[in-house]
Structure formats: structure tokens, C-alpha cells
C-alpha positions as CSV (number, residue, x, y, z in Angstrom):
1,M,4.1,-16.8,-17.7
2,N,6.1,-14.9,-20.2
3,L,9.2,-14.9,-18.2
4,V,12.1,-13.1,-19.9
5,I,15.0,-15.2,-21.1
6,P,18.0,-15.0,-23.1
7,E,16.5,-15.9,-26.1
8,S,13.6,-13.0,-25.3
9,V,16.3,-10.6,-25.0
10,V,18.2,-11.0,-28.3
11,T,14.8,-11.4,-30.2
12,L,13.2,-7.9,-28.7
13,H,16.7,-6.5,-29.6
14,R,16.7,-7.8,-33.1
15,I,12.9,-6.4,-33.5
16,V,13.7,-3.1,-31.9
17,K,16.5,-2.4,-34.5
18,E,14.6,-3.3,-37.8
19,L,11.7,-1.3,-36.5
20,E,13.6,1.9,-35.8
21,N,15.3,1.2,-39.6
22,D,12.0,1.0,-41.3
23,P,11.1,4.6,-42.6
24,D,7.5,3.5,-43.0
25,I,7.1,2.8,-39.0
26,Q,5.3,5.6,-37.2
27,V,3.5,4.0,-34.4
28,V,4.6,0.5,-32.1
29,V,2.4,-1.0,-29.8
30,F,3.6,-3.6,-27.5
31,S,1.0,-6.0,-26.0
32,S,0.7,-9.4,-24.7
33,E,-1.3,-12.6,-25.6
34,L,-1.9,-13.9,-22.0
35,P,-4.4,-11.8,-20.2
36,D,-2.6,-12.3,-17.3
37,F,0.9,-11.3,-18.1
38,F,2.3,-8.6,-20.1
39,I,5.9,-9.2,-19.9
40,N,7.5,-10.8,-16.6
41,H,10.5,-10.5,-15.0
42,Y,13.7,-12.4,-15.9
43,D,13.7,-15.8,-15.2
44,G,16.0,-16.3,-12.2
45,A,15.8,-20.2,-13.0
46,T,17.6,-20.5,-16.2
47,T,21.3,-21.1,-16.3
48,D,21.8,-19.8,-19.7
49,P,24.3,-17.0,-19.7
50,L,23.3,-13.3,-20.0
51,P,23.3,-12.4,-23.7
52,Q,26.6,-10.8,-24.8
53,P,27.2,-7.8,-26.9
54,E,28.3,-8.7,-30.9
55,H,31.4,-6.2,-29.9
56,E,33.3,-5.7,-26.5
57,D,32.5,-1.6,-26.6
58,D,29.1,-2.1,-27.5
59,N,26.5,-1.7,-24.9
60,P,24.9,-4.9,-22.8
61,V,22.1,-6.1,-25.1
62,W,19.0,-5.5,-22.9
63,I,20.5,-1.8,-22.1
64,D,21.0,-1.1,-26.0
65,M,17.4,-2.5,-26.6
66,V,15.8,-0.1,-24.3
67,L,17.9,2.9,-25.1
68,R,17.1,2.3,-28.8
69,L,13.2,2.1,-28.1
70,S,13.2,5.2,-25.8
71,K,15.0,7.2,-28.7
72,A,13.4,5.5,-32.0
73,P,12.3,7.9,-34.5
74,F,8.6,6.3,-34.1
75,V,6.2,6.4,-30.8
76,S,6.1,3.2,-28.6
77,I,2.8,2.3,-27.0
78,A,2.8,-0.3,-23.7
79,A,-0.8,-1.8,-23.6
80,I,-0.7,-3.4,-20.7
81,R,-2.8,-6.0,-19.2
82,G,-1.3,-8.8,-16.4
83,R,1.7,-8.5,-14.6
84,S,4.6,-6.2,-15.2
85,R,7.3,-7.2,-13.2
86,G,11.0,-6.6,-13.3
87,A,12.2,-6.7,-17.0
88,G,8.8,-6.6,-18.1
89,N,8.4,-3.2,-16.4
90,E,11.7,-1.8,-17.5
91,L,10.4,-2.4,-21.1
92,A,7.3,-0.7,-20.6
93,L,9.2,2.2,-18.7
94,A,11.3,2.6,-22.1
95,C,8.0,3.0,-24.2
96,D,6.7,6.5,-24.9
97,L,3.1,5.8,-23.7
98,R,1.8,3.3,-20.9
99,Y,-1.7,2.6,-20.9
100,A,-3.1,0.1,-18.5
101,S,-6.0,-2.3,-17.6
102,R,-7.7,-1.0,-14.3
103,E,-8.5,-4.7,-13.4
104,K,-5.9,-6.6,-14.6
105,A,-2.6,-4.7,-14.8
106,F,0.1,-5.1,-11.9
107,F,3.3,-3.4,-11.7
108,S,6.8,-4.5,-9.9
109,Q,10.5,-4.1,-9.6
110,P,11.0,-7.4,-7.5
111,E,14.8,-7.9,-7.5
112,V,15.7,-6.4,-4.1
113,G,13.1,-9.1,-2.5
114,M,15.7,-11.9,-4.5
115,A,18.7,-10.2,-3.5
116,I,19.6,-8.5,-6.5
117,V,18.9,-5.3,-8.3
118,P,17.3,-3.6,-11.3
119,G,19.8,-4.0,-14.0
120,G,17.5,-2.7,-17.5
121,G,16.7,0.7,-16.3
122,G,14.1,0.5,-13.6
123,G,16.2,2.4,-11.1
124,E,17.1,5.1,-13.5
125,R,13.5,5.8,-15.4
126,L,10.9,5.1,-12.3
127,P,12.2,7.7,-10.0
128,R,11.9,9.9,-13.2
129,S,8.5,9.0,-13.2
130,I,7.0,8.6,-9.8
131,G,9.6,10.4,-7.7
132,R,12.5,9.1,-5.3
133,D,10.5,8.1,-2.4
134,R,8.0,6.4,-4.1
135,A,10.8,4.7,-6.5
136,L,12.5,3.9,-3.1
137,E,9.3,2.2,-2.2
138,A,8.6,0.1,-5.1
139,I,12.0,-1.0,-5.5
140,L,13.1,-1.7,-2.1
141,T,10.0,-3.2,-1.0
142,S,9.5,-5.5,-4.1
143,A,5.9,-5.1,-3.8
144,D,3.1,-5.5,-6.8
145,Y,0.9,-2.0,-7.5
146,D,-2.3,-2.0,-8.8
147,A,-2.8,0.2,-11.8
148,D,-5.1,2.4,-10.1
149,L,-2.1,3.5,-8.0
150,A,0.3,3.3,-10.8
151,E,-1.9,6.0,-12.6
152,R,-1.8,8.0,-9.4
153,W,1.7,8.1,-9.2
154,G,2.7,8.5,-12.9
155,W,4.3,4.8,-13.5
156,V,1.6,4.5,-16.2
157,T,0.3,7.2,-18.6
158,R,-3.3,6.2,-18.2
159,A,-5.1,3.4,-16.4
160,L,-8.7,2.6,-18.4
161,P,-11.3,-0.1,-18.0
162,D,-10.3,-3.2,-19.4
163,A,-13.0,-3.2,-21.6
164,E,-12.2,0.4,-23.1
165,L,-8.1,-0.3,-23.3
166,D,-8.2,-1.9,-26.8
167,A,-10.0,0.9,-28.4
168,F,-8.6,3.4,-26.7
169,V,-5.0,2.1,-27.9
170,D,-6.5,2.1,-31.2
171,A,-7.4,5.3,-31.4
172,T,-4.5,6.9,-30.0
173,V,-2.5,4.8,-32.7
174,T,-4.9,6.1,-35.4
175,R,-4.5,9.9,-34.3
176,L,-0.5,9.3,-34.1
177,A,-0.4,7.7,-37.2
178,S,-2.3,10.7,-39.0
179,F,0.5,13.1,-38.2
180,D,3.7,13.9,-39.4
181,R,6.4,11.6,-38.9
182,Q,9.1,14.2,-38.6
183,A,7.2,16.5,-36.5
184,L,6.8,13.1,-34.3
185,A,10.1,12.5,-33.8
186,I,11.5,15.6,-33.1
187,A,8.9,16.6,-30.4
188,K,9.9,12.9,-28.9
189,S,13.8,14.1,-28.8
190,M,12.9,17.2,-27.3
191,V,11.1,15.1,-24.4
192,N,13.8,13.1,-24.3
193,R,16.3,15.7,-24.0
194,A,14.5,16.9,-20.7
195,T,13.5,13.6,-18.8
196,L,15.7,10.6,-20.0
197,P,18.6,9.4,-17.6
198,P,21.8,9.4,-19.0
199,D,22.9,6.3,-21.2
200,A,26.0,5.5,-18.9
201,D,23.9,5.1,-15.7
202,L,21.7,2.3,-17.3
203,V,25.0,0.6,-18.3
204,T,26.4,0.9,-14.7
205,S,23.3,-0.6,-13.4
206,F,23.3,-3.8,-15.7
207,G,26.9,-4.2,-14.7
208,E,25.9,-4.1,-10.9
209,F,22.8,-6.6,-11.9
210,A,25.1,-9.2,-13.2
211,D,27.7,-8.8,-10.5
212,I,25.1,-9.3,-7.5
213,R,23.4,-12.2,-9.4
214,T,26.8,-14.0,-8.6
215,Q,26.8,-13.4,-5.1
216,P,25.2,-16.2,-2.6
217,G,22.3,-14.0,-1.5
218,F,20.8,-14.6,-4.7
219,A,21.1,-18.2,-4.8
220,A,19.8,-18.7,-1.4
221,R,16.7,-16.4,-2.3
222,A,16.4,-18.5,-5.6
223,V,16.0,-21.9,-3.5
224,G,13.4,-20.0,-1.3
225,L,10.8,-18.8,-3.9
226,G,11.7,-22.4,-5.9
227,A,10.5,-23.8,-2.6
228,L,7.3,-21.8,-2.5
229,A,6.5,-22.3,-6.2
230,A,6.7,-26.0,-5.9
231,E,4.2,-25.6,-3.0
232,K,2.0,-23.0,-4.5
233,G,2.5,-23.4,-8.0
234,L,1.3,-20.8,-10.3
235,D,0.0,-18.6,-7.4
236,V,3.7,-17.8,-6.6
237,Q,3.7,-15.9,-10.2
238,Y,0.4,-14.2,-9.7
239,Q,0.9,-13.1,-6.1
240,M,4.7,-12.7,-6.3
241,G,4.3,-9.2,-4.3
242,E,3.3,-11.3,-1.2
243,Y,5.3,-14.5,-1.6
244,I,8.4,-12.7,-2.1
245,G,8.1,-11.7,1.4
246,L,7.8,-15.1,2.8
247,V,11.1,-16.5,1.4
248,N,12.8,-16.0,4.5
249,E,10.2,-18.8,6.1
250,N,11.8,-21.1,3.5
251,L,15.4,-20.6,3.9
């Protein structure tokens, strides 16, 4: 299901740091080998602690990773098939370009439905992409959104028929890779200055996310969703936007 766990966070952080320091890297594509899941939400059932930064004054590991990704001197592309929820959606939002399968891509920030809040940039980046009211609807309702609506709202750069997605991404990569790397990086930094949220806002949100995970509301909702998962199996992950609205019936 491509759930995000602490090991995922540490590994992604290491990969992004290595990529940004490689002078030969010009374009990076994030995709998934699982056709039904791009990158899913953080695994609420894990008892492992959130990864800690190497130094006390460093940003939280996930925040440092998405900030580095957005500011890296390469162009990042998310080629999205399947569900992109929570942390997975926040990774996609940190990418420069997002291309989605019209038939297979779905998007969600499901945290509020689980009595927590987005903590990896969703609350800061999504409103800048789709506007305040639409971001409030998406975040507060914790619903799933298909690729057609995501494209209309500006959640993704473009939605394409699934059969055309790979060829389009490949052609875009080839075109960008043929351009001057320095020009691409400077142009990206110019757009970043006009559009990216302040780093401190993401750090604050991560602290709020970490704090609210310790509150009883999250534990209760996790039990309710766990009961639904025990009854319905994997369908809960496929249709989380629907099931998350039924958690109260299992409390």
C-alpha cells in the first residue's frame, strides 16, 4: 500500500540530499511500481517514533526533505498513478510538476478525519495551488479527489489518459534534460520566490502535527478505522475518503 513509515522518511531524505549534490542530475521523476498507490499516507498504526534530525537545531527530517526538494537545482516531476494521500500528497506537492493518470490517480489530505492535521506541507502548499476555500474543503472533509477535478482545481499540473502518461512524462524529461541546467535552476528559483510558503510555516505545522498525534482523539479514531480495516480489508485503503466518514460508527 506504500504507507509512509519512519524508514521511508529517512530514506527519502537521504535520496533527495544525494540528488541535490549531484551536478549531473537535471531532472528527477518520482513514480511508483504499485499501480494502485503512488505514495500513501503516514502509517498511523506504527509505534515507531518520528525520525529525529541529526542536530537539535535542524528542521524535522520530513520538512527538511520537502524543502530541499522544492529548492533543489534540478526539476522534480511526480508521475502519479494510484492513491496519493497525506504524506504522499505532500511529497507530490513539493515536486515542481505533477502529472496524473486520469483513470488511476486520486488525491487526499485525510488527517483531519483522523483527528490530526497535515504536518508535511499540505496546509501550506495546497492553498497556494487550489485556493483557500478549496483547500479548506479538501483538508476539512478528508475526502478523495479524482484526477479530473484535481486538474481543474490546479492540484496537479496536468491529468492525462493513463495510456499516455509515461510517454508524456518521458518527452517532458527529454526536453528539460536538453536545456541548460543553470538556466533551469535559476528560473525555478525565480518562481519559488513568488510562490513557496515560508519555511517556518512548515516547521510550525509539523510541530502541531506531532503534538496532536499524542491526543486522545487520534487514538480513538485510529481504533475506529482499524475496526473498519479488520472488517473490510484492503478496500479501506482503496476507498479511504468514504470509510473515514464512517469511523464514528465504529467508536
